[in-house]
C-alpha positions as CSV (number, residue, x, y, z in Angstrom):
1,M,-12.6,-7.2,-11.6
2,V,-9.2,-7.7,-10.2
3,T,-8.6,-10.9,-8.1
4,A,-6.7,-10.2,-5.0
5,K,-4.6,-12.9,-3.2
6,T,-3.8,-13.0,0.5
7,L,-0.1,-12.7,1.2
8,P,0.7,-13.4,4.8
9,I,3.8,-11.6,6.0
10,R,5.6,-11.0,9.3
11,L,6.3,-7.4,10.3
12,E,8.2,-6.1,13.3
13,D,6.3,-4.1,15.9
14,D,8.0,-0.8,14.8
15,L,6.7,-1.3,11.2
16,I,3.2,-2.0,12.4
17,A,3.3,1.1,14.5
18,R,4.4,3.2,11.5
19,L,1.6,1.7,9.4
20,D,-0.9,2.6,12.2
21,A,0.4,6.1,12.3
22,L,0.2,6.4,8.5
23,A,-3.4,5.0,8.5
24,A,-4.3,7.6,11.1
25,A,-2.7,10.5,9.1
26,L,-4.5,9.3,5.9
27,T,-7.8,9.1,7.8
28,E,-7.4,12.8,8.8
29,R,-6.5,13.7,5.3
30,A,-9.6,11.8,4.0
31,A,-11.9,14.0,6.1
32,G,-12.5,11.3,8.6
33,A,-13.2,8.4,6.2
34,K,-11.5,5.5,8.0
35,V,-8.3,4.3,6.3
36,S,-7.4,0.8,7.5
37,R,-3.9,-0.5,8.2
38,T,-4.3,-2.7,5.2
39,A,-5.1,0.2,2.9
40,A,-2.2,2.2,4.3
41,M,0.1,-0.8,3.7
42,R,-1.1,-1.1,0.1
43,A,-0.5,2.6,-0.6
44,A,3.0,2.3,1.0
45,L,3.8,-0.8,-1.0
46,E,2.6,0.7,-4.3
47,R,4.7,3.9,-3.8
48,G,7.7,1.9,-2.6
49,L,7.5,-0.4,-5.6
50,Q,7.3,2.5,-8.0
51,A,10.4,4.1,-6.4
52,L,12.4,0.9,-6.5
53,E,11.3,0.1,-10.0
54,A,12.4,3.5,-11.1
55,E,15.7,3.1,-9.3
56,V,16.6,-0.3,-10.8
57,G,15.0,0.4,-14.2
58,T,12.2,-2.1,-14.3
59,S,8.7,-1.3,-15.2
60,A,5.5,-2.3,-13.5
61,R,3.3,-4.7,-15.4
62,R,-0.2,-3.1,-15.4
63,R,-3.3,-5.1,-16.1
64,K,-5.7,-3.7,-18.7
65,P,-9.1,-3.1,-17.2
66,K,-11.8,-5.6,-18.3
67,K,-14.7,-4.1,-20.2
């Protein structure tokens, strides 16, 4: 099981509005299954990290799943 840590951050109102719009769009795509702002932010962060890592030539450190 992966242990998650809380990371408090400050976001401008326009970024929060964009996250809310993304969560709503993802909810529609998921056939009505509610996608939270937090889940939308995780997805955006993951994709953004992958893009930036590719751009600067770093690789993500992936944890091996525990058996």
